[in-house]
Each structure stands twice: as structure tokens, then as C-alpha cells.
C-alpha positions in Angstrom: -38.8 -24.5 -15.3 -39.6 -20.9 -14.8 -37.0 -18.2 -14.1 -36.9 -15.8 -11.3 -38.4 -12.3 -11.2 -37.0 -9.1 -12.6 -33.5 -9.4 -14.0 -33.8 -13.1 -14.3 -36.2 -12.9 -17.3 -34.0 -12.8 -20.5 -37.1 -12.7 -22.7 -38.2 -9.5 -20.9 -34.8 -7.9 -20.8 -35.9 -4.8 -22.7 -38.4 -3.9 -20.0 -37.6 -2.2 -16.7 -37.9 -4.2 -13.5 -41.2 -2.4 -12.7 -42.8 -3.5 -16.0 -41.8 -7.1 -15.6 -44.2 -9.5 -13.8 -43.7 -9.9 -10.1 -44.8 -13.6 -10.2 -42.4 -16.5 -10.9 -44.3 -17.8 -14.0 -44.3 -16.7 -17.6 -47.1 -14.8 -19.4 -50.5 -15.5 -18.0 -49.3 -16.5 -14.5 -51.4 -15.4 -11.6 -49.8 -12.2 -10.2 -51.2 -12.8 -6.8 -50.1 -16.4 -6.5 -47.3 -17.1 -4.0 -43.9 -18.1 -5.6 -43.5 -21.9 -5.5 -40.1 -23.1 -4.3 -38.2 -25.2 -6.8 -38.0 -28.8 -5.5 -39.6 -27.8 -2.2 -36.6 -25.7 -1.2 -37.1 -22.0 -0.5 -34.8 -19.7 -2.5 -31.8 -18.2 -0.8 -28.5 -16.5 -1.6 -27.2 -19.6 -3.2 -30.1 -20.1 -5.6 -30.0 -19.5 -9.3 -28.6 -16.2 -10.6 -32.1 -14.9 -11.4 -33.3 -15.1 -7.7 -32.7 -12.0 -5.7 -32.8 -12.5 -1.9 -34.9 -10.1 0.1 -33.0 -6.9 1.0 -30.3 -7.3 -1.6 -29.7 -5.6 -4.9 -29.0 -7.7 -8.0 -26.1 -6.9 -10.3 -25.3 -9.6 -12.9 -24.3 -12.7 -11.0 -23.1 -10.9 -7.8 -25.3 -10.2 -4.9 -24.3 -7.1 -2.8 -24.0 -7.4 1.0 -22.2 -10.7 1.3 -18.8 -10.9 3.1 -17.1 -12.5 0.1 -18.0 -9.6 -2.1 -17.4 -6.6 0.1 -14.0 -7.6 1.4 -11.1 -5.4 0.4 -9.1 -8.4 -1.1 -10.2 -11.3 -3.3 -10.6 -14.6 -1.6 -10.5 -18.2 -2.7 -13.2 -19.3 -0.3 -16.1 -21.2 -1.8 -16.9 -21.7 -5.5 -16.7 -18.7 -7.8 -20.0 -17.5 -9.1 -20.8 -18.3 -12.8 -19.4 -15.7 -15.2 -17.2 -14.0 -12.5 -14.0 -12.4 -13.8 -10.9 -14.3 -13.0 -8.2 -11.6 -13.3 -4.5 -12.2 -13.1 -2.8 -12.5 -9.7 -0.5 -9.7 -10.7 2.5 -9.7 -8.3 0.7 -11.6 -5.5 3.2 -13.6 -3.6 2.6 -17.2 -2.6 2.8 -16.2 1.0 0.0 -13.6 0.7 -2.2 -16.0 -1.3 -1.7 -18.7 1.3 -2.7 -16.3 4.1 -5.8 -15.1 2.3 -7.0 -18.5 1.2 -9.5 -18.9 4.0 -10.1 -15.2 4.7 -13.7 -14.0 4.8 -13.6 -10.3 5.7 -10.9 -7.7 6.1 -10.7 -7.8 9.9 -10.2 -11.6 10.2 -6.7 -13.0 10.5 -6.0 -16.5 9.1 -4.1 -18.9 11.3 -1.9 -19.8 8.2 -0.9 -16.1 8.0 0.4 -16.1 11.6 2.3 -19.3 11.0 3.8 -17.9 7.8 4.9 -14.7 9.4 6.4 -16.5 12.4 8.3 -18.8 10.1 9.6 -15.9 8.1 10.8 -14.0 11.1 13.0 -17.0 12.0 15.0 -16.5 8.8 17.8 -13.9 8.7 17.8 -11.5 5.8 21.1 -10.5 4.2 22.4 -7.1 5.3 24.1 -4.7 2.8 27.8 -4.3 2.9 27.3 -0.5 3.2 24.4 1.7 4.2 21.7 2.1 1.6 20.2 5.6 1.6 16.7 5.2 -0.1 14.5 8.2 -0.8 10.8 7.4 -1.0 9.1 10.0 -3.2 6.2 10.6 -5.5 4.7 14.1 -5.8 1.2 12.7 -5.9 -0.4 12.5 -2.5 -2.1 9.4 -1.1 0.0 6.8 -2.9 1.4 5.2 0.2 4.8 6.9 0.6 4.7 7.2 4.4 2.9 3.9 4.9 5.5 2.2 2.8 8.4 4.0 4.5 7.2 3.0 8.0 6.3 -0.6 7.2 9.3 -1.5 5.1 11.5 0.1 7.8 9.8 -1.9 10.5 10.0 -5.1 8.6 13.7 -4.7 7.9 14.4 -3.8 11.6 12.4 -6.9 12.8 14.8 -9.0 10.7 18.0 -7.6 12.3 18.8 -4.6 10.2 19.6 -1.2 11.8 17.2 1.3 10.2 16.8 5.1 10.3 13.6 6.8 9.0 14.1 10.5 8.2 10.7 12.1 8.2 10.8 15.0 5.8 7.1 15.5 5.5 5.7 18.5 7.5 2.6 16.5 8.4 4.9 14.2 10.5 2.8 11.1 9.7 5.9 8.8 9.7 6.8 10.0 13.2 3.2 9.4 14.3 3.2 5.8 12.9 6.4 5.0 14.8 5.1 6.4 18.1 7.5 9.3 18.1 6.6 12.6 19.8 6.8 15.4 17.3 5.2 18.5 18.8 6.6 21.9 18.0 9.2 22.0 20.9 10.8 18.7 19.9 14.2 18.9 18.1 13.4 17.8 14.5 14.7 17.6 11.0 13.7 21.3 10.6 16.5 22.2 13.0 19.0 20.2 11.0 18.0 21.8 7.7 17.6 25.4 8.9 19.5 25.8 12.2 22.4 23.5 11.3 21.8 21.2 14.3 23.6 17.9 14.2 21.6 14.9 13.0 22.7 12.9 16.1 20.9 15.4 18.4 17.4 14.7 17.0 17.5 10.9 16.3 15.3 8.9 18.7 14.6 5.2 18.9 11.1 3.9 18.0 9.5 2.5 21.2 7.8 -0.5 19.7 10.6 -2.0 17.5 14.3 -2.5 18.4 16.9 -1.4 15.8 14.5 1.2 14.4 15.2 4.9 14.8 13.6 8.1 13.5 14.5 11.7 12.8 11.1 13.3 13.5 9.4 16.1 11.6 7.4 18.9 13.2 5.0 21.4 11.8 7.9 23.9 11.7 9.0 22.1 8.6 6.1 23.6 6.7 8.0 26.9 6.5 11.3 25.3 5.5 10.4 25.5 1.8 10.5 29.3 2.1 13.4 29.5 4.6 15.6 27.3 2.5 15.5 29.7 -0.5 18.0 32.0 1.1 20.3 29.3 2.5 23.7 28.5 1.0 23.7 25.1 -0.9 19.9 24.9 -0.2 19.5 21.7 -2.3 22.1 19.7 -0.5 21.7 20.5 3.2 20.3 17.1 4.1 23.2 15.4 2.2 25.7 17.4 4.2 23.9 16.5 7.5 24.0 12.8 6.6 27.7 13.0 5.6 28.5 14.7 8.9 26.8 11.9 10.8 28.2 8.3 10.9 25.3 6.7 8.9 27.4 3.6 8.4 26.1 2.4 11.8 22.8 1.9 9.9 22.1 -0.6 7.2 19.2 1.4 5.8 18.3 5.1 5.8 14.7 5.7 4.5 13.8 9.3 3.7 10.0 9.9 3.6 9.1 12.9 1.3 6.2 15.3 1.2 3.7 15.1 -1.7 5.4 17.8 -3.8 8.5 18.5 -5.9 9.7 21.4 -3.8 13.0 22.0 -2.0 12.3 19.4 0.7 11.9 16.6 -1.9 14.9 17.9 -3.9 17.0 17.7 -0.6 15.8 14.1 -0.3 16.7 13.3 -3.9 20.2 14.8 -3.4 20.6 13.1 -0.1 19.7 9.6 -1.3 21.6 7.1 -3.5 18.4 5.1 -4.4 14.9 6.1 -5.2 11.8 4.1 -4.3 8.6 5.2 -6.1 5.3 4.0 -4.6 2.6 3.9 -7.4 -1.0 3.5 -6.6 -2.7 1.1 -9.0 -5.0 3.8 -10.5 -4.7 5.9 -13.6 -4.1 9.3 -11.9 -0.9 7.8 -10.3 0.6 7.4 -13.7 0.0 10.9 -14.9 2.6 12.6 -12.7 5.2 9.8 -13.0 6.8 11.4 -16.1 7.2 14.7 -14.2 8.9 12.9 -11.3 11.3 11.0 -13.7 12.2 14.3 -15.4 13.0 15.8 -11.9 15.1 12.8 -11.1 17.0 13.2 -14.4 17.7 16.9 -13.6 19.0 16.0 -10.1 21.2 13.4 -11.5 22.6 15.7 -14.1 23.3 18.7 -11.8 23.3 17.6 -8.1 23.6 13.9 -7.5 25.0 11.7 -10.2 24.7 8.6 -8.0 20.9 8.7 -7.8 19.1 5.9 -9.5 15.5 4.5 -9.5 16.1 1.2 -7.8 12.6 0.2 -6.7 9.0 0.7 -7.8 6.3 -0.6 -5.4 2.7 -1.0 -6.6 0.3 -0.1 -3.7 -3.4 -0.2 -3.0 -3.9 -3.1 -5.4 -7.4 -4.3 -5.8 -7.4 -7.6 -7.8 -11.2 -7.3 -8.3 -10.7 -4.5 -10.8 -9.3 -4.7 -14.4 -7.8 -1.3 -14.0 -5.4 -2.3 -11.2 -4.2 -5.2 -13.3 -3.8 -2.9 -16.3 -1.9 -0.3 -14.4 0.4 -2.9 -12.9 1.0 -4.4 -16.4 1.8 -1.0 -17.9 4.3 -0.2 -15.1 6.0 -3.5 -15.3 6.3 -3.3 -19.1 7.9 0.2 -18.9 10.2 -0.1 -15.9 11.0 -3.8 -16.0 13.0 -5.4 -13.2 12.9 -2.5 -10.8 9.2 -3.2 -10.1 8.9 -5.5 -7.1 7.0 -8.7 -7.7 5.1 -8.1 -4.5 2.1 -5.7 -4.6 0.5 -4.1 -1.6 -3.3 -4.8 -1.4 -5.8 -2.4 0.0 -6.0 -3.2 3.7 -8.0 -1.7 6.5 -5.4 -2.9 9.0 -2.7 -0.8 7.3 -4.9 2.3 7.7 -5.8 1.5 11.3 -2.3 0.9 12.6 -1.0 4.6 12.8 -4.0 5.6 15.0 -2.4 3.3 17.6 1.1 4.7 17.0 2.3 1.5 15.4 3.2 0.1 12.1 1.0 -2.7 10.7 4.0 -5.1 11.3 3.3 -4.9 15.1 -0.4 -3.9 15.0 -1.5 -7.0 13.1 1.4 -9.1 11.8 -0.9 -11.7 10.3 -2.9 -9.3 8.1 -2.5 -9.3 4.4 -0.9 -5.8 4.5 1.7 -6.9 6.9 2.5 -10.0 4.9 2.8 -8.0 1.7 5.1 -5.4 3.2 7.2 -8.1 4.7 7.5 -9.7 1.3 8.4 -6.4 -0.3 11.1 -5.7 2.3 12.5 -9.2 1.8 12.7 -8.5 -2.0 14.6 -5.3 -1.3 16.9 -6.9 1.2 17.8 -9.9 -1.0 17.9 -7.9 -4.2 20.2 -5.2 -3.0 22.4 -6.9 -0.3 25.5 -6.5 -2.4 25.9 -3.1 -3.8 
């Protein structure tokens, strides 16, 4: 039985595709003869690995352009092609795997996912016996700090907890994602840090989700790094504002930090009792982690002895790559139990939600990103209910 053209000829593997014969037969085959179909069936995408369908490039055993291969998350639909890598399901929860079992492409939502989310909402999560002030920081940009802050806060609020998000990033992305107005004239966290305004005067409820509140950021906060230099107790101004406000009315206060280790981030580290570090499952995300840990140690030694790294969340996980699994394994081996079992997959829905002024929890509650963030928030709620 003859093999297919081009890359399907192992005996001609040392030749370029242009040098190999275009016909289906071996040496001496008529180049102009039409390709006979094996068994009378025309070749298609499901034919042997050596047959490349028209209009598609051939790479090993994977044909580009199919929905199963270009989706942002791995699926279990259909048989796996021969020789495909079967990487570990690092941190994938049973709930997420169930929701993705029949998924084809990123924009589809499985019925099982909706049922799973609805069932989970009916259960009550334990609430902490005192307010947990959690700083979400990583000086590397684009690792999912704001996305994690907003979606974890939304998930906790949807399960009955009273949650406050403090937006300490001058870009104001957390305020945008929660549907909070944050133009220059709006009272914001800048006025609290620089003008000594009371925190109670700037907190507003999120319009989409009950029990969720936000202290917004405006662009004025971009100048706060310079203005704080001359202020008394410049590193602890947020801590003093939180102490002056009755934060015990909340179960959780989540502080979203800018992508830097400047005075705003130091204020957040001094103001929080716990630190959540989102880590993107790529090599660059690990490079600055040591610097962040050294900064945390300095803050603990001189400014906030109560601060501890309580949670590490792996984000933007792509199970199709060996690198993601390796990064996750390295982080787990180094940090141990503080790393959540749940990982956050790459998700188009998570990226789309802020453009509608929503978290992914309300924008598409059945998506893989929403399910993953719900699982992560559940781990945090159950793991830290009793302090």
C-alpha cells in the first residue's frame, strides 16, 4: 500500500517536499496520474497521517485549522491522534474537566458547565471569622492580577460573602471590570492616600453583583508614587485608612496592585495580612518571583510582621504545552501547599468580559474561565475560613 505525498514518505525523508514525487506511488509512478483513493474512499482530514487535505499545512500528526487543535484549551472530544502528547492534567479540577469534555471551540459553552455552576451556587461557602485582607501582587505585568482580583471577588460575593476590592492600579482596570465609573472627577483611592479622605467616602457598590463593593482608582493615582515620597508614614497610609474604616463589615478585602514594586505596592503589602501571587505559566513569570519574595521579606521585617504568602495561583495555563506543566511543577515543588490545586486556563471569555463592564462570572458563568475562578475562590474560602 503506497503512502501519501510529501511528508508521508519516510524513505524520502531527507528530501525537501518539492523534491519528493507529487504522485501517490513509489519510484517509477506516473507523475501525471490521478491519485487513486484507498478502498474507493476519497482522502479527507481523518485519513492516514501522511495525507494532507487541501488548504492545510502538515506538522507531524496534527493538521492545522481544525477546531480541536486551535482551541485555547485541550478537549477530550474524539480520539486523540496517534503520537499526540498526553501531558499531565496539572491542577485541573474535576468540575472544569467535566465542563470541557464536550467543548469544541473557545466560544461554545457546554450544558454540563452550566449545570455544574448552577449546582455550585446553591451551596454556601464558609465565611471567615474575621475580615481577610488579601493583597494581590506581582511586579510582572500581564500575569492576571486584576483579572484574578475581580473574578475571585465576584465569585466570593456570589456565594454570600461581603467583598471589597481596592483598586490600587492607576490604570483602573479593576474598576472598569466591575462597571464602576472612575473618571478624573470621581473620588478615588488617590484622595484617600494623598488627601486623607475617609475610605467610606469613596466606596461604591458594583452594579452587577450584590455584596460586592469597590474603592475605585483614577488616573490621578499615576502621580501618587511621587507625591507619597514627601508624606509622613508614606508606606502605611493605606493601612491607616483601612484601620480607620470598619472593615469588619466585609469578609474579604482584595487589594489589586500595579505591576511594579513602588510605593503603591508597598502600601498594599503593608495594608494586607495575606499575599496572593498570580503566576503566569511561562518562564518569564518565574524570573521576577525571587525579587518579589525579597520585597515581602523586607516588608515583614520592618513594616508588617503579619504579612504572609497565603496563596499562589497559576494563571494562563495551556495544557497543550510542556512548558506550562513544567512551570506548574516547579512552582508546586518550591512553594508546596500554598499553591492552589486549581489552575486558570487561557480563556477568550475572561478577556472579553471587561469590555462589557463585567466579570467573567456574570458575562459567561459556564465558560472554563468562570468555572476555574469559581473553583479557586472555593479553595480560598474553604482553606482559610478559620484564621
